[in-house]
C-alpha positions in Angstrom: 26.2 16.4 -19.5 24.5 13.8 -17.3 21.1 12.6 -18.3 17.9 14.0 -17.0 14.9 12.1 -15.6 11.5 13.7 -14.7 9.8 11.9 -11.8 6.1 12.8 -11.5 5.2 12.5 -7.8 8.9 12.2 -7.0 8.4 13.4 -3.4 5.8 10.7 -2.6 6.3 7.4 -1.0 7.7 5.5 -4.0 8.9 8.5 -5.9 11.4 9.6 -3.4 13.1 6.2 -3.4 13.3 6.3 -7.2 14.8 9.8 -7.0 17.5 8.7 -4.6 18.5 5.7 -6.7 18.8 7.7 -9.9 20.6 10.5 -8.2 23.2 7.9 -7.1 23.5 6.8 -10.7 24.6 10.3 -11.6 21.4 11.4 -13.3 19.9 14.9 -12.9 16.5 14.5 -11.3 13.5 16.8 -11.9 10.9 16.1 -9.2 7.5 17.2 -10.7 5.0 17.9 -7.9 2.0 20.2 -7.1 3.7 21.8 -4.1 7.5 22.1 -4.7 8.0 24.1 -1.5 6.9 21.0 0.4 9.3 18.9 -1.5 12.5 20.8 -0.9 13.9 17.8 1.1 14.6 16.0 -2.2 17.5 18.4 -2.8 19.5 16.4 -0.3 19.4 13.3 -2.4 22.2 14.5 -4.6 24.9 17.2 -5.0 24.0 20.9 -5.3 21.5 21.4 -8.1 21.3 17.7 -9.0 17.8 17.1 -7.7 15.3 19.9 -8.1 11.5 20.0 -7.4 9.4 21.8 -10.0 5.8 22.9 -10.1 3.6 20.5 -12.1 0.0 19.3 -12.0 -0.5 16.0 -13.8 -3.9 17.2 -14.9 -2.5 20.2 -16.7 -1.0 19.7 -20.2 1.3 22.8 -20.2 2.9 22.0 -16.8 3.5 18.3 -17.7 5.2 19.3 -21.0 7.3 21.9 -19.2 8.4 19.3 -16.7 9.4 16.9 -19.5 11.3 19.4 -21.6 14.8 18.1 -22.2 14.3 14.9 -20.2 15.8 11.6 -21.3 13.4 9.5 -19.2 10.3 9.8 -17.2 8.7 8.0 -14.3 5.0 8.5 -13.3 4.5 7.7 -9.6 1.4 9.8 -9.2 -1.6 8.0 -7.7 -4.5 8.5 -5.2 -6.3 6.1 -3.0 -9.2 8.4 -2.3 -11.1 10.7 -4.6 -11.1 14.2 -3.2 -12.1 17.2 -5.2 -10.8 17.2 -8.8 -8.3 14.5 -8.0 -10.6 11.7 -9.1 -9.3 8.2 -10.1 -10.1 8.9 -13.7 -8.4 12.4 -13.6 -5.2 11.1 -12.1 -4.8 7.5 -13.1 -6.4 7.6 -16.6 -6.1 11.2 -17.9 -2.9 11.9 -16.0 -1.1 8.8 -17.2 -2.3 9.3 -20.8 -1.2 12.9 -20.7 2.3 12.1 -19.4 2.8 9.3 -21.9 1.6 11.5 -24.8 3.8 14.4 -23.7 6.8 12.1 -23.2 6.5 10.8 -26.7 6.2 14.3 -28.2 9.2 15.5 -26.2 11.4 12.6 -27.4 11.8 10.9 -24.1 13.5 7.6 -24.4 12.2 5.6 -21.4 8.8 5.8 -19.7 7.9 4.0 -16.5 4.3 4.0 -15.3 3.6 2.9 -11.8 0.3 1.0 -11.6 -1.0 -1.6 -9.2 -1.7 -5.4 -9.0 -5.4 -5.9 -9.6 -5.6 -3.3 -12.4 -8.6 -4.5 -14.4 -10.8 -2.6 -16.9 -13.7 -4.8 -15.9 -13.3 -4.5 -12.2 -16.1 -3.3 -9.9 -13.5 -1.3 -8.1 -13.0 2.2 -9.6 -9.4 2.3 -8.4 -8.5 -0.9 -10.3 -10.5 0.1 -13.3 -8.9 3.5 -13.6 -5.4 2.0 -13.2 -6.1 -0.5 -16.1 -7.4 2.3 -18.3 -4.4 4.4 -17.5 -2.1 1.6 -18.5 -3.9 1.3 -21.8 -3.7 5.0 -22.4 0.0 5.1 -21.6 0.8 2.1 -23.9 -1.2 3.7 -26.7 0.8 6.9 -26.6 4.1 5.3 -25.6 4.2 1.6 -26.8 7.7 0.9 -25.2 6.6 2.0 -21.7 7.4 -0.3 -18.8 4.4 -0.8 -16.5 5.0 -1.8 -12.9 2.2 -3.3 -10.9 3.2 -3.6 -7.2 1.1 -5.3 -4.5 0.7 -3.4 -1.2 4.0 -1.5 -0.6 5.7 -1.4 2.8 8.5 0.7 4.0 9.4 3.5 6.5 6.7 5.9 5.2 4.0 3.4 4.3 0.4 3.9 5.0 -0.3 0.2 5.7 1.7 -1.2 8.6 2.3 2.3 10.1 -1.5 2.9 10.2 -2.3 -0.3 12.0 0.7 0.0 14.3 -0.4 3.5 15.3 -3.9 2.2 16.1 -2.4 -0.6 18.2 -0.8 2.0 20.5 -4.2 3.5 21.3 -6.8 0.7 20.9 -7.0 -2.8 22.6 -8.8 -4.1 19.4 -7.8 -3.7 15.8 -10.8 -3.9 13.3 -9.8 -5.1 9.9 -11.8 -5.7 6.6 -11.2 -8.8 4.5 -9.3 -10.9 7.0 -8.9 -13.8 4.5 -7.9 -11.6 1.5 -4.4 -12.4 0.4 -1.6 -9.8 -0.1 2.0 -10.1 -1.3 3.7 -7.1 0.3 6.6 -5.6 -1.6 9.4 -3.4 -0.1 9.3 0.1 -1.5 13.0 0.2 -2.4 12.6 -3.0 -4.4 9.9 -1.3 -6.5 12.3 1.7 -6.9 15.0 -0.6 -8.0 12.7 -2.0 -10.7 11.9 1.6 -11.9 15.6 2.4 -11.8 16.5 -0.5 -14.1 13.7 0.4 -16.4 15.0 4.0 -16.7 18.5 2.7 -17.4 17.0 0.6 -20.3 17.7 -2.7 -18.6 14.0 -3.8 -18.6 12.1 -4.8 -21.7 8.9 -3.0 -22.5 5.8 -4.6 -20.9 3.9 -5.1 -17.7 5.5 -6.5 -14.6 3.7 -7.6 -11.4 5.8 -7.0 -8.3 5.2 -9.0 -5.2 7.5 -9.9 -2.3 8.4 -13.4 -1.3 5.7 -13.5 1.5 2.0 -14.2 0.7 -0.3 -13.7 3.7 -3.9 -12.8 4.4 -4.9 -9.5 6.1 -5.3 -11.2 9.5 -1.8 -12.7 9.4 -0.2 -9.4 8.3 -1.9 -7.6 11.2 -0.7 -10.3 13.6 2.8 -10.1 12.2 2.9 -6.4 12.8 1.7 -6.8 16.4 4.5 -9.3 17.0 7.1 -6.9 15.7 5.9 -4.0 17.9 5.5 -6.4 20.9 1.8 -5.6 21.6 -1.0 -8.0 22.3 -4.2 -6.8 20.7 -7.4 -8.4 19.5 -7.8 -8.6 15.7 -11.5 -8.5 14.8 -12.7 -9.0 11.2 -15.4 -6.6 10.1 -18.0 -8.2 7.9 -18.2 -6.7 4.4 -21.8 -5.7 4.9 -20.9 -3.7 8.0 -17.8 -2.2 6.3 -19.9 -1.1 3.3 -22.4 0.6 5.7 -19.7 2.4 7.6 -17.9 3.4 4.4 -21.1 4.9 3.0 -21.3 7.3 5.9 -17.6 8.1 5.8 -17.8 9.0 2.1 -20.9 11.1 2.8 -19.1 13.1 5.6 -16.1 13.6 3.3 -18.4 14.9 0.5 -20.4 17.2 2.8 -17.2 18.6 4.3 -15.7 19.2 0.8 -12.7 17.0 1.7 -11.9 18.6 5.0 -12.9 15.3 6.7 -11.1 12.5 4.9 -12.8 9.1 4.8 -10.7 6.5 6.7 -12.4 3.8 4.7 -14.2 4.3 1.3 -16.7 2.2 -0.4 -14.3 1.6 -3.2 -11.6 0.4 -0.8 -14.1 -2.1 0.7 -14.6 -3.5 -2.8 -10.8 -3.7 -3.3 -10.3 -5.5 0.0 -12.6 -8.3 -1.2 -10.1 -9.3 -3.9 -6.7 -11.0 -3.5 -3.8 -8.7 -4.2 -1.1 -11.1 -5.4 1.0 -11.7 -8.5 -1.0 -13.5 -11.3 0.1 -16.9 -12.5 2.4 -16.6 -15.4 2.9 -12.8 -15.0 6.4 -11.3 -15.5 7.8 -10.0 -12.2 11.0 -9.4 -10.2 12.7 -12.5 -11.6 12.4 -11.1 -15.1 14.0 -7.8 -14.0 16.8 -9.5 -12.1 15.8 -8.4 -8.6 15.5 -10.6 -5.5 12.8 -8.9 -3.3 13.3 -8.5 0.4 11.1 -10.4 2.9 9.1 -8.5 5.4 11.2 -9.9 8.3 14.2 -8.1 7.0 12.6 -4.7 7.0 9.6 -4.3 9.3 11.7 -4.1 12.6 13.8 -1.3 11.1 10.9 1.2 11.2 8.1 -0.3 13.3 10.3 -0.3 16.4 8.9 3.2 17.3 5.5 1.7 18.0 6.9 -0.6 20.8 6.1 0.3 24.3 9.7 1.4 25.0 10.5 2.3 21.3 14.2 1.7 20.4 15.0 0.5 23.9 12.7 -2.5 23.8 15.5 -5.0 23.0 17.7 -3.5 25.7 14.9 -3.7 28.3 14.2 -7.3 27.3 17.8 -8.4 27.6 18.2 -6.6 30.9 15.7 -9.0 32.6 18.3 -11.7 32.4 20.8 -9.7 34.4 18.9 -10.4 37.7 20.5 -13.7 37.9 
């Protein structure tokens, strides 16, 4: 019988790419999510019955253990960027990661992959980074041979980074950004999935790996790169941190008073995060140690940002048609 992998958050941005890769490897894939009815699309990643969504809440011990029963490997892709209700950073990144690792060890799982983030630091002022670091520590304590993957900002067809700003560019003549000089090392989502795949297959030594793409650019440059790809001229205005913190305070307050019905577009914790560079640390293990050559942004961005161009997929045809007048 083929091996079984449980992917927590397997219908999310990164998780779905991991699921597709492991399905192609012939593994049976169990996608553990809170709302399996909304994750039925993962069934198409393999043959009939090969990929199945199951009910699981990473905060619940019984459902986590049930999702891991009989599994040979596990990948934890669950994460949140905003704290809403019971899904706090500590509940998801710390307690959830620790619970998955402990249950994986108890269930005899051979390989565990924990998705974290560059910048994870137990001493950080940013709650997100602090919870990620503590989650790593908890996972390693329960499962010493775990592989920890720390990607920089992830881009790809379903990303919430380039897509967000590109959507704004269709409506607004000005794009406000926070942390214009903050450095990022964007990494393609399928490259992160490839790293997780190799870890599941036992081809990656236990430890922590920081994953960044070949391009290192600041926030302003990334925004301008996106505008060039979609062919739109927009003003890029840097919002001072003091202004961003003031706005984030009110956004967070509205979210709290609405019980999460109004989701904050910019939180105070995100403002703190945007003040810190998000690049691979000097001397850190990374893609080279896993045997992966990450894709540059130029090779991927046009493949999915074309829909934000004025004439969408016909932009290139329209541009070339101008030369026919001669």
